[in-house]
N, C-alpha and C positions, 0 to 999 in steps of 0.2 A: 674564654668560651662564649661569653655573651657577645663579644665583638665578632667572633667567628660565626655564631648563630645569626647575628644581626645581618652579617654580610650575605649569608646564605638564605636569608628570609626572602621569599618571593615578593613580599610587599616593600622591601627596603629599597632605597634609592640606588645603592651600589649594585644591587642585583639587576635593576632595570637598565642601568648604564652598561653593565657587562653584556646583557642581552642585545642592547642596541649595537654595541661594538661587534659582537659576533654576527648579528644579522647584517650589519653594514658590510663587514668583510666578506661574508658568504654571498651577498647580493651583488657585489661589484662585478665579478666576471659575468654574471647573467645579464646585467645591464649593458655591459660593453658588447656582448654577443647580440643582444636584442637590438642595439643601435645599428650594428652592421646589417642585420636582417631587415630592419626598417629601411635602411638606405637601398638595399637591393630591391625591396618591394617597391619603393618609390620610383626607382629607375625603370623597373618593369612597367609600372603603371604609366609612367611618362611615355615610354616607347609605345605601349599599346594605344595610348591616347593619340599619339602622333599618327599611328597606323590607321586608326578609325577615322581620324580627321581627313587623312589622304583619300580614303575610300569614299567618304561622304562628299569631298570636294569633286572627285571624279564623277560621282553620280549626279550632283546638283549643279555643277558649273554650267552644264549645257542649258539649264533652265534660266540662268541669270546672265549668260553671255550672249551678246548679239554678234551677228556676223553680216557682212555685206557682200559675200561672195555670190556671184550670179548663179541662179538655179539651185542654190543651197536649200535643202528642205527645211532648215531651221532659220532661214533668213526671212524675217517678217517685213522687210522692205519691199519696194516695188519690183526689184529684180529677183527676189526669192520665190520659192514655190511652196511656202508654208500653208497657204490657203488650200491648195490642191491636196496636200498631205492631210490636212484636217478633214477634207471631204472624203478621203478614203479611210478615215479612222486610223491614220498612221501606218498604213500598209505599204512599207517601202522595202527595197532590197538593193543590193549593190552588185548582184551577179545574175546572169541568165540561168544559172543552175538552180535558182530559187523557184523557177517555174515548174512546180509540181503539178502533174496532170490532174490530180484528184482534189487538191486544196486551192489551187490558184483561181482567182475570179475569172469571169468571162472576158475581162478587158485588162490588158497590160499596157501601161504608158511608159515609154522609154525616152528619157531625156538624153540626147546625144547618141552615142553608138559608134563614135569614131575610135574607140579604144581597140586594142588588139583582141582578137577573138580566136578561140581554138575550136577543135572539133566538138568538145563537150558543150560549149556555148551554142554552136549551131544546132547540135542535136536537141538541146533543151528547147530552143525556139521552134525548131521544126516539129518536134513532138507535140508541143503546145498548139501549134497551128493545125496540125493534122487532126487533133481532137476537136477542132471547131472554134478555137479561141480567136480573139481579135487583138492584134498588136498595133499600137499607135506609136509610130516613130516621130519624135519631134527633134529635128536636126537640120542645121545648115552646114554641118561639117562634111566636107567632101571625102574625108577619110571613112565616113560611114558607108561609102559605096562598096567597100570590101565585104561588109556584112550583108548588104543588099544583094550582092552578086552571089554570096555563099548560100543565100536562101532562094536563089533562082528568080529574083525579081528583075523586071525589065527596066524599072525606073532608076535614075541616078540623080544625085544632087549635082546641079550645074555650077559653073563658076560665075562670080560677079553678083554682089548684092543688088537687089532690086530697089529702084527708087521711082516713086510715082511721079509722073510728069504729064500734065494735061496739055502742055504746049512745049515746043522745043526751045523756047526762050529761057526756060528755067535752067540756070547753071548749077544750082545746088538744091535739087528737089528733095522732098522729105522721103525718108525710108520707112516711115510709119503710115500705113494706109489700110483701108478696109478692103476685103476681097469680095469677089462676086462668085457665088457658089450655088449649089443645089442641096436638097435635103435627101439623105439616104439613110435608111435604117434608124430613123430618129435623130440623126446628126445633121444639124443645119449649119452651114458654114457662111452663108451670106451675111455680111456685116461684121464678121470676125476680123479683128485688127491684128496685123503682123507688124513687126518692128525691124527685123534684120533678115528678111526672107531671101532665099535663093531659088532660082527656077528649078523645076524638076523635069529633067530631060529623060531621054531613053538611051539605053546602051547602044553602042555603035552597031552591034550585030543583031539587034532585036528590033521589033516594031512595037507600036503602042496599041495594038488591037486587044491586048490582054489586060489593059488597065483602064480605069475610069477616072476622068478628071472631076474632082468634087468641088474645086475652087480654083479660080485664076485671078490674076491681078487686073485692075483697070489698066489703061495705057501706062506702061512703065518702061524704064530703061535699065540696062545692066551695067553697073559700074565695074567694068572688068579690071581696071587698074587700081581700084580701091582708094581713089583720092577724094571721094566725096562729091565729085563733079561729073557731069555728063558731057562727054565730048561728042562732037558731031559724028565721029566714026563708031561710037558705041551703039549697039543695037537697041531697038525699041519694039514694043509689042505687048500682047497680052500673054502672060506666062503662067503655066500651071504651078500652083504652090501647094495643092492638096490633091493627092491621087490615091486610088484604092486598087489593090490587086488581090486576087485569090491565091491562097497557098494551102493545098490540101483541102480540108473541110473548113478552114478558117480564112481569115483575110488580114491583110496588112494595109493600114492607112498611114501614108507617108506625108508628113507636113514639113515643108522646107523652112521652118522657123522654130528653134528650140524655145524661144521666149513667148510663144503665143499664149501659154496658160500661166504665165508668171503673175504675181500678185497685182502688179500695176494694171494688167490687162483685165482684171476682174471689174474694173470700173465700167467696162463696156458690157451692156446688157446681153448682146449676142454671145460674147465670150463666156459670160457666166452661164448662159443657157447651154452652150456646148460642153462646158466643164461638168455641169449637172447631168447632162445626158451620158457622158462618158463614165461617170462614177455612180450613177443611180443604182445599178445592180452590183456594186462593188468593183473595185479596181486595185491593181497592184502597180506601184510606181517603181521603176528600176532606174538607178543612177549608175551606169557602168563607168563613168568618169568622175572621180571624186578628188583628183589631185588638187584642184583649185578651191576646194571647200576648206573651211576652218578646221584645225585639228580636232576641236571638240565635236564638230559635226561628223568627221570621219570616225571618231571613236564611238559615237552613238550609233552610227550606221553599222559599224563593225559588230557591235553587240547584238544586232538583229540578224546576223548571219548564223548558220548552224554552229560553226566553230565558236563564234562569239557567245552564243547561248550556252554551249557546253562549258566554256570557261567563265562566263559571267555569272551563271547561277551559283556555282560553288563559291565564287568570289563574294557575292552579295550575302550568301548564307554564312560564310566565314566572318564577314564584317558584322553581321548580326550576332553571331556567337561570341565574337570578341567583345562586342558592346555589352552583352549580358555578363560575360566573365569579368569585364572591367567593373561593372556595377557591383558584382559580388565581391570582388577584391577590395573595392573601396569600402563596402559595408563591413567586411571582416577586419579591415585595417582600422576602421573607426571603433569597432568593438574591442579589438586588441589594444588600442590606445587607451580606452577607458579601463580595461582590466589592468594594464600596466600602471596607470595612475593610481588605481585603488590599491594595488599591491605595494607600491612605494609608499603610499600614505600609511598603510598598515605597518609596513616594516619600520618606518622611521618615527612612528608615533611615540 
């Protein structure tokens, strides 16, 4: 009886050993299931971390990635247009449909324009011009003539890059030179430097009475065969490179050089003055041709479109929600681990 009572005594060693065995046996299934749950939780946390990192990389990679694509708005080199984008406070678009009559600034600067256009593009441009807007086309692409014709303009981008030549003895004259112009509506073109300009002619069935020449070259030659040399048979003269035409209540300023406002040209004081005059009251820059831009640049531009905004805002909000949920999961996991350790210590004490 004494032995039996001693064994049943809560203070006896055999009683504590039996409690340990029972607790150990009853706790093993719980520990195994908890390990599986922890594994699943860690896998979910890892997947969420990877997803958040991917979103952050997409958002931040544009700020740390450099590009050397010509005219790229995020190219800070001489051929990029980042300085002009900064002057407009980042107001950029990739479609003519972005020209909203109520919110678009008074000036729209279009780089290129040789891409395919449809009726909606022409209607957007026509409506903006009818309301008194100013469109500045910067292009030496002859494919831009399709858009110029659709808008009813008489000017056309001609063939052959222009090379300044003071004398006929120069076989390889420079393509970079300053133009001779006049001042109109606060825009002064005299002294502005062009790099790869083409002459601005007139459509075969039109006359030039409806346009105003704002700038022309000094004596220059047209490199029609694009070999960098000026042959005796290639024409020479003073060619218009900046013209203005009225469309509706607005006007179109056509510049036969897409690189005239690139970063490298801002070293020229007259060019900086022209850029400041164009953007002083706000301006929107349109890049209708982005195929040559870096993928990161195209992604960042796409996020500025209406569809990109619709898709991008939920994406960023979801990324933020995932980040918060991830922090909560990590916090709960840490608390759960502490509770598990305390439970095991109490069980096996």
